[in-house]
C-alpha positions as CSV (number, residue, x, y, z in Angstrom):
1,M,-69.0,-126.3,62.8
2,T,-69.0,-130.0,62.9
3,D,-65.8,-132.5,63.6
4,P,-63.9,-133.6,60.6
5,R,-64.4,-137.1,59.5
6,R,-61.7,-140.1,60.6
7,S,-60.5,-143.3,58.5
8,P,-61.3,-146.7,60.2
9,L,-57.1,-146.2,60.3
10,H,-56.8,-143.5,62.3
11,E,-55.8,-145.0,65.6
12,R,-53.0,-146.9,63.5
13,H,-51.9,-143.9,62.0
14,A,-51.6,-142.0,65.6
15,D,-49.6,-145.4,66.5
16,L,-47.0,-144.7,63.5
17,G,-46.6,-140.7,64.8
18,A,-48.3,-139.3,62.3
19,K,-49.2,-135.5,62.0
20,F,-52.9,-134.9,60.7
21,A,-54.5,-132.4,59.2
22,P,-57.9,-131.7,57.8
23,F,-58.2,-132.2,54.1
24,G,-61.9,-132.4,52.5
25,G,-63.8,-132.7,55.9
26,W,-61.5,-135.2,56.8
27,E,-58.9,-135.9,59.2
28,M,-56.2,-137.6,57.4
29,P,-52.4,-138.3,58.3
30,L,-49.9,-135.5,56.7
31,E,-47.1,-137.1,57.6
32,Y,-45.3,-139.9,59.7
33,A,-42.6,-139.9,62.5
34,G,-39.4,-141.4,61.8
35,G,-39.8,-140.2,58.0
36,G,-41.1,-137.2,56.7
37,V,-42.3,-135.9,53.5
38,L,-38.6,-136.3,51.9
39,K,-38.2,-139.7,53.0
40,E,-42.0,-140.9,52.3
41,H,-41.4,-139.6,48.7
42,A,-38.2,-141.5,48.0
43,A,-39.6,-144.4,49.0
44,V,-42.5,-144.1,46.3
45,R,-40.1,-143.1,44.1
46,E,-37.2,-145.6,44.9
47,A,-39.1,-148.7,46.7
48,V,-43.0,-148.7,47.9
49,G,-44.9,-146.7,49.9
50,V,-48.5,-147.1,51.0
51,F,-51.0,-144.4,51.5
52,D,-54.8,-144.3,53.5
53,V,-56.3,-142.6,50.8
54,S,-60.0,-143.3,52.4
55,H,-61.6,-139.9,52.4
56,L,-61.9,-140.3,48.6
57,G,-65.6,-140.5,47.9
58,K,-67.3,-143.8,47.1
59,A,-70.6,-144.2,45.5
60,T,-72.5,-146.8,43.0
61,V,-74.6,-146.3,39.9
62,R,-76.4,-149.6,39.6
63,G,-79.5,-150.5,37.1
64,P,-80.5,-151.5,34.0
65,G,-78.6,-148.6,31.8
66,A,-76.2,-147.2,34.5
67,A,-73.5,-146.9,32.1
68,A,-75.3,-145.3,29.6
69,F,-76.9,-143.2,31.6
70,L,-73.4,-142.1,33.1
71,N,-72.2,-141.6,29.5
72,T,-74.8,-138.6,29.1
73,C,-73.4,-136.9,32.5
74,L,-69.7,-137.6,32.5
75,T,-67.4,-136.2,29.8
76,N,-65.6,-139.3,28.8
77,D,-66.4,-142.0,27.0
78,L,-68.0,-145.1,28.9
79,D,-68.3,-146.9,25.7
80,K,-64.6,-147.0,25.1
81,I,-64.1,-149.2,28.1
82,K,-65.1,-152.7,28.7
83,P,-66.2,-154.4,32.0
84,G,-63.3,-154.8,34.8
85,K,-61.7,-151.5,33.0
86,A,-61.9,-148.1,35.0
87,Q,-61.7,-144.4,33.4
88,Y,-60.5,-141.2,34.5
89,T,-63.4,-138.4,33.9
90,L,-64.8,-135.3,34.9
91,C,-67.8,-134.3,36.4
92,C,-69.0,-130.9,34.9
93,D,-71.6,-128.3,35.3
94,D,-73.8,-126.4,32.2
95,S,-70.9,-124.0,31.9
96,G,-68.0,-126.2,31.3
97,G,-66.7,-125.6,34.9
98,V,-65.2,-129.2,36.9
99,V,-67.6,-130.0,39.6
100,D,-65.0,-133.2,40.2
101,D,-62.7,-135.1,39.1
102,L,-63.4,-138.8,39.2
103,V,-62.5,-142.6,38.3
104,A,-65.1,-144.5,37.2
105,Y,-64.8,-148.7,37.6
106,L,-67.1,-150.5,35.2
107,F,-68.2,-153.6,36.7
108,G,-70.9,-154.0,34.1
109,F,-72.8,-152.0,32.3
110,D,-75.6,-152.1,34.9
111,R,-73.0,-151.4,37.6
112,V,-70.2,-148.6,38.0
113,L,-68.5,-147.7,41.0
114,L,-67.2,-143.9,41.6
115,I,-64.6,-142.6,43.1
116,P,-64.7,-138.8,43.1
117,N,-62.8,-136.6,45.8
118,A,-63.6,-136.3,49.2
119,A,-65.3,-132.6,49.4
120,N,-67.0,-132.8,46.0
121,A,-68.4,-136.4,46.4
122,A,-71.7,-135.4,48.1
123,E,-72.3,-133.0,45.4
124,V,-71.5,-135.6,42.6
125,V,-73.8,-137.8,43.9
126,H,-76.6,-135.2,44.3
127,R,-76.0,-134.2,40.8
128,L,-76.6,-137.7,39.4
129,A,-79.1,-138.8,41.4
130,A,-81.2,-135.7,40.4
131,A,-80.6,-137.2,36.8
132,A,-81.3,-140.6,37.1
133,P,-83.8,-142.2,35.6
134,P,-86.3,-144.2,38.0
135,E,-84.5,-147.9,36.9
136,V,-80.9,-146.3,38.1
137,T,-80.1,-146.1,41.7
138,V,-77.2,-143.6,42.8
139,V,-75.8,-144.7,46.3
140,N,-73.1,-142.9,48.6
141,Q,-70.7,-145.6,49.9
142,H,-68.1,-143.0,51.2
143,D,-68.4,-145.0,54.5
144,E,-68.4,-148.7,53.7
145,Y,-64.7,-149.0,51.9
146,V,-61.2,-147.5,52.6
147,V,-58.7,-146.6,49.8
148,L,-54.9,-147.8,50.2
149,A,-52.8,-146.7,47.6
150,V,-49.8,-149.2,47.2
151,Q,-47.6,-147.0,45.1
152,G,-43.8,-147.4,43.8
153,P,-41.2,-149.7,41.9
154,A,-41.8,-152.5,44.5
155,S,-45.6,-152.4,44.8
156,A,-46.5,-155.2,42.7
157,A,-43.6,-157.3,44.9
158,V,-45.7,-156.1,48.2
159,L,-49.0,-157.1,46.8
160,V,-47.6,-160.7,45.4
161,E,-46.4,-161.3,48.8
162,L,-50.2,-161.3,49.6
163,G,-51.3,-163.5,47.1
164,L,-53.0,-160.5,45.2
165,P,-53.1,-160.0,41.5
166,T,-50.8,-157.1,39.7
167,G,-50.3,-158.5,36.0
168,H,-53.3,-156.5,35.1
169,D,-53.0,-153.8,32.5
170,Y,-53.1,-149.9,33.5
171,Y,-56.5,-148.6,34.4
172,S,-57.9,-152.3,34.9
173,F,-59.1,-154.2,38.1
174,E,-59.7,-157.4,39.4
175,S,-61.3,-158.7,42.5
176,A,-59.3,-161.2,44.6
177,P,-59.5,-162.7,48.5
178,L,-57.4,-162.0,51.2
179,G,-58.3,-164.0,54.0
180,E,-62.2,-163.9,54.6
181,T,-62.0,-160.5,52.7
182,T,-62.7,-159.4,49.0
183,L,-60.5,-157.0,47.9
184,V,-60.8,-154.7,44.5
185,V,-57.0,-154.1,43.0
186,C,-56.8,-151.5,40.7
187,R,-53.8,-150.4,38.7
188,T,-53.9,-146.9,39.5
189,G,-52.7,-143.7,41.7
190,Y,-51.7,-140.4,41.6
191,T,-48.0,-140.6,42.0
192,G,-46.3,-141.4,38.7
193,E,-45.0,-144.6,40.0
194,H,-46.0,-148.1,39.0
195,G,-49.0,-148.7,41.9
196,Y,-52.2,-149.9,43.0
197,E,-55.2,-148.6,44.4
198,V,-57.0,-151.2,46.6
199,L,-60.4,-151.0,47.4
200,V,-61.1,-152.7,51.2
201,P,-65.0,-152.9,53.2
202,A,-64.6,-150.5,56.1
203,G,-64.8,-153.7,58.6
204,A,-61.5,-155.2,57.4
205,A,-59.3,-151.8,56.9
206,V,-56.8,-152.6,59.8
207,P,-55.8,-156.1,59.1
208,V,-55.1,-155.4,55.4
209,W,-53.3,-152.5,56.6
210,D,-51.2,-154.4,59.1
211,A,-50.9,-157.0,56.0
212,I,-49.6,-154.8,53.3
213,L,-47.2,-153.2,55.9
214,A,-46.0,-156.4,57.3
215,A,-45.6,-157.7,53.3
216,G,-43.7,-154.4,52.4
217,Q,-41.4,-154.5,55.3
218,P,-38.8,-156.5,53.4
219,H,-39.2,-154.2,50.1
220,G,-38.5,-151.1,52.3
221,I,-42.1,-149.8,52.7
222,R,-43.5,-146.6,54.3
223,P,-46.6,-145.1,55.4
224,C,-46.9,-141.8,53.5
225,G,-49.2,-139.0,53.8
226,L,-51.1,-135.9,52.2
227,A,-47.7,-134.1,52.0
228,A,-45.8,-136.9,50.0
229,R,-49.2,-137.4,47.8
230,D,-48.9,-133.8,47.3
231,T,-45.5,-133.2,46.0
232,L,-45.5,-136.7,44.2
233,R,-48.7,-135.5,42.0
234,T,-46.9,-131.9,41.7
235,E,-43.8,-133.4,40.4
236,M,-46.0,-135.2,37.4
237,G,-48.5,-132.3,36.9
238,Y,-51.3,-134.1,38.1
239,P,-54.3,-131.7,38.9
240,L,-55.9,-131.0,42.3
241,H,-59.4,-130.2,42.2
242,G,-60.1,-126.7,43.9
243,Q,-56.9,-125.6,42.7
244,D,-55.7,-127.0,39.2
245,L,-58.9,-128.0,38.2
246,S,-62.4,-126.5,39.8
247,M,-65.6,-124.4,38.6
248,Q,-64.0,-121.7,37.4
249,I,-61.3,-123.4,36.0
250,S,-62.4,-125.7,32.5
251,P,-60.7,-128.9,31.4
252,L,-59.4,-127.1,28.5
253,Q,-57.7,-124.6,30.5
254,A,-56.3,-127.1,32.4
255,R,-55.0,-129.2,29.4
256,A,-57.5,-131.8,30.5
257,G,-59.3,-132.0,26.7
258,W,-58.1,-135.7,26.6
259,L,-60.9,-136.2,29.3
260,I,-63.7,-135.2,27.1
261,G,-65.6,-137.8,24.8
262,W,-66.1,-134.7,21.9
263,S,-68.0,-137.1,19.5
264,K,-70.7,-138.0,22.1
265,P,-73.9,-136.5,21.5
266,A,-74.3,-135.5,24.9
267,F,-72.3,-135.0,28.3
268,W,-72.9,-131.9,30.9
269,G,-71.1,-129.0,29.8
270,R,-70.8,-129.8,26.3
271,E,-72.0,-126.9,24.4
272,A,-69.9,-124.7,26.8
273,L,-67.0,-126.8,26.0
274,L,-67.6,-127.0,22.6
275,A,-67.6,-123.0,22.1
276,E,-64.5,-123.0,24.4
277,K,-62.4,-125.3,22.3
278,A,-63.5,-123.6,19.3
279,A,-62.5,-119.7,20.2
280,G,-59.6,-121.9,22.0
281,P,-59.2,-121.0,26.1
282,R,-58.4,-117.7,27.7
283,R,-55.3,-118.9,29.8
284,L,-53.7,-122.6,30.1
285,L,-51.9,-124.1,32.7
286,W,-48.5,-124.4,32.3
287,G,-45.2,-125.8,34.9
288,L,-42.8,-123.4,36.1
289,E,-39.3,-124.4,37.5
290,A,-37.5,-121.8,39.7
291,L,-34.1,-120.5,38.5
292,D,-33.5,-119.2,42.0
293,R,-34.1,-120.4,45.4
294,G,-38.1,-119.5,45.2
295,I,-41.0,-121.4,45.9
296,P,-43.9,-121.3,44.1
297,R,-47.1,-121.6,46.2
298,P,-50.7,-121.1,45.2
299,G,-51.8,-117.9,44.5
300,M,-48.4,-116.2,43.8
301,A,-48.5,-113.6,40.2
302,V,-46.9,-114.7,37.8
303,R,-45.2,-111.7,35.8
304,Q,-43.5,-110.8,32.2
305,G,-41.9,-107.4,32.4
306,D,-44.3,-105.3,34.5
307,A,-47.1,-107.2,33.3
308,V,-49.4,-110.0,35.3
309,V,-49.5,-112.9,33.0
310,G,-51.0,-115.8,35.2
311,E,-51.3,-116.8,38.6
312,V,-49.9,-120.1,40.1
313,T,-52.4,-123.0,41.1
314,S,-49.9,-125.3,42.8
315,G,-46.4,-125.2,43.8
316,T,-43.9,-127.1,46.0
317,F,-40.2,-128.2,46.5
318,S,-39.6,-131.2,44.4
319,P,-37.6,-133.6,46.6
320,T,-36.4,-135.5,43.4
321,R,-35.6,-132.2,41.3
322,R,-34.3,-130.3,44.5
323,I,-36.2,-127.2,42.9
324,G,-39.0,-125.5,43.4
325,I,-42.0,-126.2,40.9
326,G,-45.0,-125.3,40.1
327,L,-48.4,-125.1,37.8
328,A,-49.6,-122.1,36.7
329,L,-52.4,-120.4,34.8
330,L,-51.1,-118.2,32.1
331,D,-52.9,-115.8,29.9
332,T,-52.7,-117.2,26.4
333,A,-52.4,-113.9,24.7
334,A,-49.4,-113.8,26.5
335,G,-47.7,-116.0,24.1
336,L,-45.5,-118.1,26.5
337,G,-44.4,-121.5,25.9
338,P,-41.3,-124.0,27.2
339,G,-38.3,-122.1,27.8
340,D,-39.7,-118.6,28.1
341,E,-38.7,-117.2,31.7
342,V,-41.2,-115.5,33.6
343,V,-41.2,-113.9,37.2
344,V,-43.2,-115.3,40.4
345,D,-44.2,-113.0,43.1
346,V,-42.6,-115.0,46.0
347,R,-43.0,-113.5,49.7
348,N,-43.3,-109.9,47.7
349,R,-40.1,-111.0,46.1
350,P,-39.4,-111.7,42.6
351,S,-38.0,-115.2,41.8
352,A,-37.1,-116.2,38.2
353,A,-38.7,-119.3,36.6
354,R,-38.6,-121.1,33.4
355,V,-41.8,-121.9,32.1
356,V,-42.1,-126.1,30.9
357,K,-44.8,-128.7,30.1
358,P,-45.2,-131.2,33.0
359,P,-44.2,-133.5,33.7
360,F,-41.2,-132.6,36.2
361,V,-39.4,-136.1,36.3
362,S,-40.3,-139.2,34.0
363,P,-43.4,-141.0,35.0
364,S,-42.8,-145.3,35.1
365,V,-47.0,-145.8,35.6
366,R,-47.1,-148.2,32.7
């Protein structure tokens, strides 16, 4: 077994007392000493937090017609955005299963940067490279950049302190200098709060991380780990690939049909997804709110009476709501909807829960 990969910021995290955990082939901070999940979560909801998410993949598709080529592969419609914009999209296989969800940065019609998930980056690159015409190249740049997510109500104030742009629209990006380094600042995030994801050349990772933490001190910034990232995204109902989206969980089942350019003549999985859309998905992703002290966890059965009607895909204790919350795939044949009560098998004990439509907290991303 190969050793897990490490971020260029690993030593900085260790100095901050990070507790590390494996994730997608990487060893990444789970939480930090002196904070923990609850304080890190609260910092993002109330002030500002910074995450090292350098485990995310980075790949560039370049050459004449690069964007047009990608538009025949990925589900969303790149023709709907212009250079300087980013787009959330899916890479599916012919069966309609989700190879990965990713963000495409449209630098130009001949250059697109892709940010897939850590565990799936190599597979996405492999599939695209195999399908690309001779004039289009697909280059894995996983180790060339780090990604720092600055998230929370005070995130713009922190970047302003550094002279970085903050006024651009949601899902748009700008390149800007910081010292001798050029960064890409995108108005995106995975927390539901106003925030930015900053693409940094790997060689400049340490000084940029230090600068963000220094600029954020007056604003109550905290370094945040993957545990808080998970509680934050679950409160928003954002899917995690491998749990709420997967090769076995289609976009329609995960309520991600809005990521599909249905009018496009071609994209991977098109025929299978059109057929599923016409027939209706056999299961749908819903939210669950615990009505007692139970906390839903992935893999737990969901019951209505004596019948198993679904399975929890994501679950956690919500630091904001102070209750157990989860996402679950529920059989459409059961006819469940908002307000219906179900039972979750929590460690072989029945736990009452209410079906809801996420998010569990109000977003402020725009």
